[in-house]
C-alpha positions in Angstrom: 175.9 158.0 99.0 177.9 154.9 99.9 175.1 153.3 101.9 172.5 153.5 99.1 175.0 152.2 96.6 175.9 149.3 98.9 172.2 148.4 99.4 171.6 148.7 95.7 174.4 146.2 95.1 172.8 143.9 97.6 169.5 144.1 95.7 171.2 143.5 92.4 173.1 140.6 93.8 169.8 139.0 95.1 168.2 139.4 91.8 171.2 137.8 90.1 171.0 134.9 92.5 167.3 134.4 91.7 168.0 134.6 88.0 170.7 131.9 88.4 168.3 129.6 90.4 165.6 130.2 87.7 168.0 129.3 84.9 169.1 126.1 86.6 165.6 124.8 87.6 163.8 125.8 84.5 165.9 124.0 82.0 163.7 121.7 79.8 160.7 123.4 81.3 157.4 123.1 79.4 153.8 124.1 80.0 153.3 121.5 82.7 156.4 122.7 84.5 155.0 126.3 84.5 151.5 125.4 85.7 152.1 122.5 88.1 155.8 121.7 88.4 155.1 118.5 86.5 153.6 117.3 89.9 157.0 116.1 90.8 158.1 118.6 93.5 159.3 117.0 96.7 157.0 117.8 99.6 159.8 118.8 102.0 161.0 121.4 99.5 157.4 122.7 99.0 156.9 122.8 102.7 160.0 125.0 103.2 158.9 127.3 100.4 155.4 127.6 101.9 156.7 128.5 105.4 157.3 132.1 104.2 155.3 132.1 101.0 152.4 134.1 102.7 154.9 136.7 104.1 155.1 139.7 101.9 157.4 142.7 102.3 154.5 144.6 104.1 154.2 141.6 106.5 158.0 141.6 107.1 158.0 145.2 108.3 154.6 145.2 110.0 154.6 142.1 112.2 157.4 143.2 114.5 155.6 146.5 115.0 152.4 144.8 116.0 153.7 144.2 119.5 153.5 148.0 120.2 149.6 148.0 120.1 148.6 144.3 120.1 151.4 142.4 121.9 151.7 138.8 120.7 147.9 138.6 120.1 148.6 137.7 116.5 149.7 134.2 117.7 146.0 133.6 118.6 145.1 133.8 114.9 148.2 131.8 114.0 146.8 128.9 116.1 143.7 129.1 114.0 145.9 129.0 110.9 147.2 125.6 111.9 143.7 124.3 112.2 142.8 125.9 108.8 145.8 124.2 107.2 144.6 120.8 108.6 141.1 121.5 107.0 142.8 122.2 103.7 144.9 119.0 104.0 142.0 116.7 104.8 139.1 118.3 102.9 140.3 120.4 99.9 143.5 118.7 98.7 141.8 115.2 98.2 139.1 116.9 96.1 141.6 118.9 94.0 143.8 115.8 93.4 140.9 113.5 92.7 139.6 116.0 90.0 143.2 116.5 88.7 142.8 120.3 88.8 145.6 122.7 87.8 143.6 125.8 88.7 141.5 125.4 91.8 138.6 127.3 90.2 138.1 124.6 87.6 136.5 122.6 90.4 133.7 125.2 90.5 133.2 124.7 86.7 132.8 121.0 87.2 130.5 121.4 90.2 128.3 124.4 89.1 129.1 125.3 85.5 131.0 127.9 83.6 129.5 130.9 85.4 130.9 129.7 88.7 134.3 128.9 87.1 134.8 132.3 85.6 133.3 134.1 88.7 135.8 132.5 91.1 138.7 133.2 88.7 137.8 136.8 88.1 137.4 137.5 91.9 140.8 136.0 92.4 142.3 138.0 89.6 141.0 141.3 90.8 142.0 140.8 94.4 145.4 139.4 93.6 146.4 142.0 91.0 145.3 144.9 93.3 146.7 143.4 96.5 150.1 142.5 94.9 150.3 145.9 93.2 149.7 147.7 96.5 152.1 145.6 98.5 154.8 146.3 95.8 153.9 149.9 95.8 154.4 150.3 99.6 157.8 148.6 99.5 158.9 150.3 96.3 158.1 153.6 97.9 160.2 152.8 100.9 163.1 151.6 98.7 162.8 154.7 96.5 163.4 157.0 99.5 166.1 154.8 101.0 168.0 153.6 97.9 166.9 154.6 94.4 166.2 158.3 94.8 169.7 159.1 96.2 171.3 157.4 93.2 169.1 159.3 90.7 166.6 156.5 89.7 163.0 157.7 89.2 160.1 155.8 90.7 158.6 154.7 87.4 162.0 153.4 86.3 162.3 151.5 89.6 158.9 149.9 89.1 159.5 148.9 85.5 162.9 147.4 86.2 161.5 145.5 89.2 158.5 144.0 87.3 160.8 143.2 84.3 163.1 141.2 86.6 160.2 139.4 88.3 158.8 138.6 84.8 162.2 137.4 83.6 162.9 134.9 86.3 159.4 133.4 86.3 158.4 133.4 82.6 159.9 130.0 81.8 159.9 127.9 84.9 156.7 129.2 86.5 155.7 127.5 89.7 158.8 125.3 89.8 161.0 128.5 89.8 158.7 130.1 92.3 159.0 127.2 94.8 162.8 127.3 94.6 163.0 131.1 94.9 160.5 130.9 97.8 162.8 128.5 99.5 165.6 131.0 99.0 163.3 133.7 100.4 162.6 131.5 103.5 166.3 131.2 104.2 166.8 134.9 103.8 163.9 135.8 106.1 164.7 133.4 108.8 168.4 134.2 108.6 167.6 138.0 108.8 165.3 137.7 111.8 167.7 135.4 113.7 170.7 137.6 113.0 168.8 140.7 114.1 167.6 139.0 117.3 171.2 138.0 118.1 172.5 141.4 117.3 170.0 143.2 119.6 170.6 140.7 122.4 174.3 141.4 122.3 173.8 145.1 122.0 171.4 145.1 125.0 173.7 142.9 127.0 170.9 140.4 127.8 171.5 136.9 129.3 169.2 133.9 129.3 167.4 135.0 132.4 166.8 138.5 131.0 165.4 137.0 127.8 163.1 134.8 129.8 162.0 137.8 131.9 160.9 139.7 128.7 158.3 137.0 128.0 156.8 137.3 131.5 157.2 141.0 132.3 157.5 143.2 129.3 154.2 145.0 128.3 154.5 143.8 124.6 154.7 140.1 125.4 151.1 139.3 126.3 149.4 136.7 124.1 145.9 135.6 125.1 142.7 137.6 125.7 139.9 135.4 127.1 138.2 138.1 129.1 137.0 140.8 126.7 134.8 139.3 124.0 133.8 142.7 122.5 137.4 143.5 121.6 139.0 142.5 118.3 141.8 140.8 120.2 139.4 138.3 122.0 140.9 134.8 121.6 137.9 133.1 120.0 137.4 135.9 117.5 141.1 135.7 116.5 141.2 131.9 116.5 138.1 131.3 114.4 139.0 134.1 112.0 142.4 132.4 111.6 140.8 129.1 110.6 138.5 130.7 108.0 141.1 133.1 106.7 143.5 130.3 105.9 140.9 128.2 104.3 139.8 131.1 102.1 143.1 132.9 101.4 145.3 129.8 101.1 143.1 126.8 100.3 141.0 128.7 97.8 143.7 131.0 96.5 145.4 129.9 93.3 148.7 131.6 94.3 149.1 129.4 97.4 147.5 126.2 96.1 149.7 126.2 93.0 152.6 125.5 95.4 150.7 122.7 97.1 149.4 121.1 93.9 152.9 120.7 92.6 153.5 117.7 94.9 153.1 114.2 93.6 149.8 113.3 95.3 147.4 114.5 98.0 149.2 112.7 100.8 152.5 114.3 100.0 150.8 117.7 99.7 149.0 117.2 103.1 152.4 116.6 104.7 153.7 119.8 103.2 150.6 121.7 104.5 150.8 120.5 108.1 154.6 120.9 108.3 154.7 124.4 106.9 151.8 125.5 109.2 153.7 124.6 112.3 156.9 126.2 111.1 155.0 129.3 110.1 153.8 129.6 113.8 157.5 129.5 114.9 158.6 132.0 112.3 155.8 134.5 113.3 156.8 134.0 117.0 160.4 135.0 116.1 159.1 138.1 114.3 157.1 139.1 117.3 160.0 138.5 119.7 162.1 140.6 117.5 159.5 143.3 117.9 159.9 143.2 121.7 163.6 143.5 121.4 163.2 146.5 119.0 161.0 148.2 121.6 163.4 147.5 124.4 166.3 148.8 122.3 164.3 152.0 121.5 163.6 152.5 125.2 167.2 152.0 126.2 168.7 154.4 123.7 166.0 157.0 124.0 164.7 156.5 120.5 161.1 157.7 120.2 158.8 155.0 118.9 157.3 155.9 115.5 153.7 157.1 115.3 152.9 154.2 113.1 153.9 150.9 114.6 154.6 149.5 111.1 157.7 151.7 110.9 159.3 150.3 114.1 161.6 147.9 112.3 162.7 150.4 109.7 163.2 153.1 112.3 165.6 151.0 114.3 167.3 149.2 111.4 169.8 152.1 110.6 170.3 153.5 114.0 173.9 154.6 114.6 174.5 152.2 117.5 173.8 149.2 115.4 176.1 147.7 112.8 175.5 148.5 109.1 174.9 144.8 108.5 171.7 145.1 110.6 170.2 147.7 108.2 171.4 145.9 105.1 169.8 142.6 106.2 166.6 144.5 106.9 166.5 145.7 103.3 167.5 142.2 102.0 164.7 140.6 104.0 162.2 143.1 102.8 163.3 142.7 99.2 163.3 138.9 99.4 159.8 138.9 100.9 158.4 141.4 98.4 159.8 140.2 95.1 159.4 136.5 95.7 155.7 137.2 96.6 155.4 139.2 93.4 156.8 136.4 91.4 154.5 133.9 93.0 151.5 136.1 92.4 152.4 136.8 88.8 152.7 133.1 88.1 149.4 132.2 89.6 147.6 135.1 87.8 149.0 133.9 84.5 147.9 130.3 85.3 144.4 131.4 86.2 143.9 133.8 83.3 145.3 131.3 80.8 143.3 128.3 82.0 140.2 129.8 83.6 139.4 132.9 81.6 140.9 132.2 78.1 140.7 128.4 78.2 143.9 128.5 76.1 144.7 124.9 77.1 141.5 123.8 75.2 142.5 125.6 72.1 146.2 125.3 71.9 148.9 122.8 72.7 152.7 122.8 73.0 154.5 125.8 71.7 151.3 127.7 70.8 150.1 127.4 74.4 153.5 128.5 75.7 153.4 131.6 73.5 149.9 132.4 74.8 150.9 132.1 78.4 154.1 134.2 77.9 152.1 137.0 76.3 149.6 136.9 79.2 152.5 136.8 81.7 153.9 140.0 80.2 150.6 141.8 80.0 149.8 141.1 83.7 153.3 142.3 84.7 152.7 145.5 82.7 149.3 146.0 84.3 150.8 145.7 87.8 153.5 148.2 86.9 150.9 150.7 85.6 148.8 150.3 88.8 151.9 150.9 91.0 152.9 154.0 89.2 149.3 155.4 89.3 149.2 154.7 93.1 152.5 156.6 93.5 151.1 159.8 91.9 147.5 159.8 93.0 147.2 157.6 96.1 146.8 158.4 99.8 146.4 156.1 102.8 142.6 155.9 102.5 142.9 154.7 98.9 145.4 152.0 99.8 143.2 150.8 102.7 140.2 150.8 100.3 142.1 148.4 97.9 142.9 146.0 100.7 139.3 146.1 101.9 138.2 145.3 98.4 140.5 142.3 98.3 138.9 141.0 101.6 135.4 141.3 100.1 136.3 139.1 97.1 137.3 136.0 99.1 133.9 135.7 100.9 131.9 134.6 97.8 134.7 132.2 96.8 134.6 130.6 100.3 130.8 130.4 100.0 130.9 128.8 96.5 133.4 126.1 97.6 131.6 125.4 100.9 128.2 125.0 99.1 129.7 122.9 96.4 131.6 120.6 98.8 129.0 120.1 101.5 125.7 120.0 99.5 124.5 118.2 96.3 122.1 120.9 95.2 122.3 122.3 91.7 122.4 126.0 90.9 121.7 127.8 87.7 125.2 128.8 86.6 124.1 132.0 85.0 122.9 133.4 88.4 126.1 132.7 90.3 127.9 135.9 89.2 124.9 138.0 90.3 124.9 136.2 93.7 128.6 136.8 94.2 128.1 140.5 93.5 125.1 140.8 95.8 126.8 139.2 98.8 129.7 141.8 99.1 127.2 144.7 98.5 125.0 143.4 101.4 128.2 143.2 103.6 129.1 146.7 102.7 125.6 148.0 103.8 125.8 145.8 106.9 129.2 147.2 107.9 128.0 150.8 107.4 124.8 150.1 109.4 126.5 148.5 112.3 129.0 151.3 112.5 126.4 154.1 112.1 123.7 152.7 114.4 125.6 150.6 116.9 129.2 152.0 116.7 130.4 148.5 116.0 133.2 147.8 113.6 132.9 144.5 111.7 136.4 143.1 111.5 137.7 139.7 110.5 134.2 138.2 110.8 133.3 140.0 107.6 134.7 137.1 105.6 132.4 134.6 107.3 129.4 136.9 106.9 130.2 137.4 103.2 130.4 133.6 102.7 127.2 133.1 104.6 125.3 135.6 102.4 126.7 133.7 99.3 125.6 130.3 100.7 122.1 131.6 101.5 121.8 133.1 98.0 122.9 129.8 96.4 120.4 127.9 98.6 117.5 130.1 97.5 118.1 129.7 93.8 119.0 126.0 94.0 116.6 123.2 93.3 116.6 119.5 94.0 116.7 117.6 90.8 118.4 114.5 89.4 119.1 116.4 86.1 121.8 119.0 85.6 120.5 122.5 85.1 123.9 124.0 85.2 125.6 125.2 82.1 128.1 122.4 81.7 128.8 122.8 78.0 132.2 124.3 78.7 132.9 123.3 82.2 135.0 120.2 81.6 138.2 120.2 83.5 141.3 120.8 81.4 143.4 117.8 80.6 146.5 117.3 82.7 149.2 119.6 81.4 
């Protein structure tokens, strides 16, 4: 009983720390602070926050385990991430700052009309709500078994308390609070990984030459695959997928771009993007090296590797030969990654629904707008809690996988819309865009089934590119060259700067 209580105290302490940070940074906060950080956030602070912003609790426990089946192949995709961040810095950020957007989907409204604006926002909302809820569900389920169940706290209560605390520390300061808490998360994650690496090195009695030998000799330490193009781990598949995934899931994702757009101008934001992308590569490399050490430790003590590689970190964390601090920091890192990601997602969802769907900024100002966004903030948190609890009682692994797959389908049309808008001057009937963005994923679904059924080929990361291509083709077919606007622009004006 002492161990769960100790871990529970650590979790409560972390939440109190986040609440304290939120209180300090959100003093005198207004609507502009919530939505854009008043466009005054220093780029080095934003860069530090964005290093670990994409890392959720699921990523925290999964990446070290990847070495069991895939080695360090994930770094091939991470190299593509760096190129993708450069594309965002040089192509997307200047457009967003030039148009003074708060929500990135308002650009679609200006370019194509209200149909595109709402379509992009709804696709983001669906994928982000489901994706965040599932990530929270997985981690809450782990913590329920590890911590809360032994002290008599039921799962629904755990979820309600968690979402209430996330709502509490983000409701006032919004993205400004999220950036500061993401910086705190970054410190916790990097500190946890470094401590765990040092602890394992000492426990295994490794010297510098032994560590260098692990990179060259251990079976988990291989990185590149240039020789087997049919495999998912082939370098160019991973690299190109990394480029497009970052552009779609960071550059066109309100959650991530709300961080970047809090900087003073496009140049500052570009510095943040490039700096954080390089540091992300280093952090992921540390996670993978930790995975190798976890495998070596398991082999040395005769600990059987778990059937699911995702469980490697958790399996070793509380082993008897390791200090209790190792396990406690594992939980702290998982909690920091999970709940900071939830706070960031909740803030971006509130921003997108308030500005893109409700257009509350056009109808209200000042305190009335603040009241509207606070209500939306609470409703979205309640919806997430409900989804998590439903998953707990009715879900199985296939259902969870299906939700993640659904999220991957939604980013293809968003990528296609932005690509067509940025690189062509053709006009599209705004009313047809929602239909096109539904047809493209359906075609991808049939295509995936057909390739698997007839050719025994699994379409993997390339699905995002195919999905975007179908969207672009559809937009081209229905577009016309004309000097006059045929788009529905009656309500597509960008919101005034908040």
